[in-house]
N, C-alpha and C positions, 0 to 999 in steps of 0.2 A: 825288524825279523821276524818280516812274516815267511812264509812256508814258500821255496821256489816256486813260481810259476802260478800260485795259488792266492787269491785275494777272499779272506774271510768277512763277508759284508753281515753284521750285526744290525740292524738296522735299512731295512729294505724300502722300496718306493711306496709302499702303503705305509709305512709306518711314518715315514716323513710328510707322508701329506695329511697326515690326520688333520680336522678343524682345529684350530684355536679354542673353540669354543668347546672343544671337546672335556676340555675340565670343568665347564660346567654341566657336562651331559648328566641325565636322568633318565630312569625306565620308569614309565608311568605305569601306573595298575599293575605291580611288581612287588614283590615283597620281599623283605630280605633272607626268606626261604627259596629265593627262585634260584635256582642251579644251572649251569653247563659243565661240560666235559670239557677239558683239553688235555691232548690236540682233538679226541672226538672220544665219543661213547665206544667205540668199537677201538681203541687203543687199549690192548693189556695194560699199560703203564699208564692211563689217563688219572688227568689229577681231577677229581671232583668241587665246584667252588661254589660255593653260595655267594648271592649277591653281597651279602653283609660281610665276608672276609675282607671288602674293601675298606672296611673302616679301620683295619690295622694299617692302613696307605696313607693315613691323615698324618699332619705335621707334629710330631714329637712323638709318635705311634711307635710300639713292636712290632716286629714281622713275627706273623704267623707263619706255622710251617706253610699250611695250605700255598698261602700267595708265595713262600721261597721256591715253593718245588714249582707253583706255576711259571717264575721264571727260567726255574734250572731246567724244565722241559723245552720252554721257549729257546733259551741258548741250545740242547741239544738238537732242536728243528734245524737251527739256523746251520749250526757244525754238519747235520746231516745232507743238509741240501745244496753242501757247497761240493758234493760230491766224496773225494779220499778223506775228506775230514769225518766220517761216521765211522770208517775202521781206525782211527786215530785217537778216539775218545771215548771213555765209559764216565756216565755219571751215574753216581748213588743219590738217591736223594736223604730229604733230613731224618727219615727214620730209620738208618741203616749203622749208623754208629752204634747206636744203642744196643743192637742187636752183636756188633761188631764185640763190645766189652764184654756181653752175655757168650759170645763163642771164646773168646780167648782167655777168658776167665773161668771157665766152667772147671770146677775138681769132681764132680759128682759124676762118678760112672766111666764112661769110655769117651774122652774128648772129641778122637778120632770120630766118634758114631753123631755124635754132635755137632761136630762142625761140616760134616757130610749134609746134615738136615739146612745147616746155615746157608750151605751151596748153592740153595735155592733164590737166592738174592740175586745171582749173577748165571743163572741157570744157561747155559749155552754160548756163553762167552770167557774166552781163557784172558783173563785181565793182565798178563804177562806180553799180548799181543798187541795191546793198545801202548798209545806215544802217552799219555794221560791218564790216567784216574783222579775224578774230580770228586772228594766227598767233604761234604758239610760237616761241621762239629757244632752241637750243641748240649752245652753243659752250665750248669749254673746260671741260668737266666742269660746267656753270651752267646752267639755265634763267632769262629771262627774258621778257618779253611786249611783243608791239607790237600795236596795235589802229589800223585804218586807219580814220579816221572820215569820211565822204563827205557834204559840204552838203545842206542843202534848197535849190529852186530858187529862194527868194528871200534866201537867206544871200549876202552879199559877198566872203566868204571862200571860198578852195579846199579842199580835201581837208587834212584833219589827219593825222600822223603823231606817235601816242604811244609812247612806249617807256617802260615800267614796267621793275624791276629790282628785287630785294628784300635787294641786298646791295649794286648800283652796280658789279658787276665788270666788266660787259658795256663795250665801247669803244661808247658810244650814237651817236657820229658816222657809223662804219662802217656798223653796220647800219643806221640811218636811210637814210644815201647809196645803202646798196643796194635796200633795199625803195622808194624812191622813181626808181630805176632802173627796177625791176621796174614800177610805176604809168605811167611814163613811155613803155616799152615797147610798153605794154598801150594803152596811148594812142595811139600813133602808128598800133597795129594796125587801132582800130576808127575813126580816123579818115581811112581810107584811102576812103571813101565820100563824097561832095559834103554829105551832112546828117551832123547829129549822130545818134548811136542812138535807137530809138523811147523813148519813157518817160524818157529819161533826167532825175533828178532835180536836175542841176547846172545851172545856167543856161547859156545859150548863151556867155556874156563870160567866165565862169571855164572853159568847156569848151574855148575856141576858145585859152586861152592858158594851159591847165592846167601846161605844165611849168614855168612860173612863178609858178604861183599854190597849190604844194603847200606846205603850211606842215609846222612838226614842233614837238614840244613834251617833254620830260626830262622825265616825272612825278616827283612826292617821294610818295614811298608809305612804308607800315610796314614797316619793316626786321626781318628776321629771326634771332634770337636763337643761330643756329646756325649749320654749313656743309653740312647735307644738307637741311634744308627748301624749298632753292630751286624744286621743282617742284610743292610743296605750293602755296607763294606766288602760283606763276602760275595755278595750278587757281584758286586761289579772287580772285584779282584777276579771272578771267572771271567768278567765279559773281557777285560781289557789282558787276561792271560791267555784267553783264547786270539786275540788280535796281534800280539806281539810275541806269541811262544813259537820256535823252529820247530820244523817237520819233529825235532826229537833234539829234548835237550842235553848239553855239554856243560859243564860246570862252569863256564866261562860265556855263558849266557845267563849265571845267576846275574850277571851286572846290571841286567834289565830291572832290576829291582832296586828299593829303597826308597827313601823319606820322600824323594821328588819323582815318584813312579807316575804319579797324576797328583791334579789339584782336589784337592779335599770337596771343592765346590762341586765337579765334576759327579763325584758318587752319590752328594746327596740328591742331585738333580735325578739319581735315577728313579726316587719316590715316586715323582711325578710318572715317569716314561713308563712304570711299570702299572699305573693307575689310566694311564692313557690306553695303553695295549688292552686289559682288562674289560676296559668299557666297550672299546671295542667290539669285543669276544662277545659281550653280552647283547652287544647292538645285533649284530650278525646271527646268533640264535632267537632275538627276538624283535626283529624288524617292525613290528607294529606296536610294539610296546614304547620303542626309545625314541625321546625326545631331545633337544638340544632348545635351551634356554633362550630366547632372543634379550 
């Protein structure tokens, strides 16, 4: 179910040509505090990565927010480079959900004023114009994923909040309710005018009754076979969703999910792929310090 006329390639030619010995690569004369900025120092949303951050990619280790955000930005770069994809997705980083919880749970003073400050996280972006909003969840030492799906103008359904959890540890009801409150607060803010925002993909009928038209779905997905791969699975959920999702999701498209969506081993292999990508980034930033063991 790829987008019509468009193929999203998540592994480009350069990545496929990484040498096999890259897994044994080292940076000589390079301390653990050597750092890079991805995708570049000049990017306002650049991820600052230390060489020591790759320790969490060792077998059996839990992924850190830094590495999670690196690969999220990597996926964002890939979707942006495909042309139309840049308009279809909005990615939040791993720190966003904590701020979301604070915003929708705020009971002191004026909640509306607090939410206006919170809106700096997506300044200049109308999330209701996106096809998909990607939102990683980190709670109780576990990762899961929320995908907000905005319908087509001709679809009679409202937005759908999907929750994907590779261990079923997170309380989906609580997470979905908070994300729904976030959408309603943003709808309230955008509805202050007399007319709906321009270029809104949602039908006027859905938009005018949006708080009552938000659906939710707890998605059945392949389950990890250990207690440390939850971050890896969340990133692989994102990657596979970008590959498989239609231009705008409809309820019938939910059939693409399930326990057979992909093989568990495919997700587990992502750990090595991310390490190769990071080593390549450090190599590009420090070409004179890079050595491949023979």
